[in-house]
C-alpha positions, 0 to 999 in steps of 0.5 A, spaced: 500 500 499 502 506 497 500 513 502 501 520 499 504 524 503 503 530 499 501 537 502 497 542 500 500 549 500 496 551 506 498 544 510 505 547 508 503 554 510 501 551 517 508 548 518 512 553 516 510 558 522 514 557 528 511 556 535 512 558 541 510 555 547 507 561 551 503 559 557 498 565 559 491 566 562 487 568 556 481 571 556 476 570 550 470 573 547 466 570 542 462 575 537 455 575 534 456 581 530 456 586 535 454 582 541 458 578 545 455 571 545 460 567 550 466 569 554 470 565 558 477 563 560 483 559 559 490 558 558 494 559 551 498 553 550 502 555 543 502 561 539 505 563 533 504 568 528 499 565 524 495 563 530 494 560 537 492 554 541 489 555 548 485 551 553 477 553 553 472 552 558 467 550 553 467 547 546 467 553 541 464 554 535 467 553 529 467 559 524 465 564 529 470 571 530 473 571 537 477 576 541 482 574 545 486 578 551 492 575 554 498 579 558 504 579 554 510 575 558 515 581 556 516 588 559 516 594 554 523 597 556 524 593 562 518 596 565 512 597 562 507 591 562 504 589 555 497 586 554 496 582 547 490 583 543 488 577 538 482 578 533 481 572 529 476 566 527 475 560 531 478 554 525 478 548 530 475 546 537 475 539 542 474 539 549 480 541 550 481 547 547 481 551 541 484 553 535 484 561 533 487 564 526 489 570 527 487 576 523 489 581 526 493 583 533 495 589 537 499 590 543 497 595 548 500 598 554 498 597 561 499 602 567 503 601 573 499 604 578 499 612 579 506 612 575 505 615 568 510 615 562 509 620 556 514 616 553 510 610 552 507 609 545 499 608 544 496 601 541 499 599 535 496 594 530 498 589 525 495 586 520 497 579 516 496 578 510 492 573 507 
């Protein structure tokens, strides 16, 4: 028996993205138009420039838009905490978690109590080509 191991271009694309094992708490919002259909918390397992896999409280509906929010594990200028906002679509889900294809993302700075620095830049938004 001969097995065809040919990969489609989308399979190769998925494997070409370097995945980083980042475990951070993540909050998610399933969106239905302008309304929030469901919210929950989980933990990221891995992330790449094209997607993120994270644990979920419930199975998420494939094809639904989702917004993710997580604390970034590295400080800006060694002092300012950041939050990563991810906007995408659920591409796979099971009882252990969900995979989201990233459509765009942005880093936001988080305050440090009363301390304020006017040199901290505004949120930066990135759009992925696709």
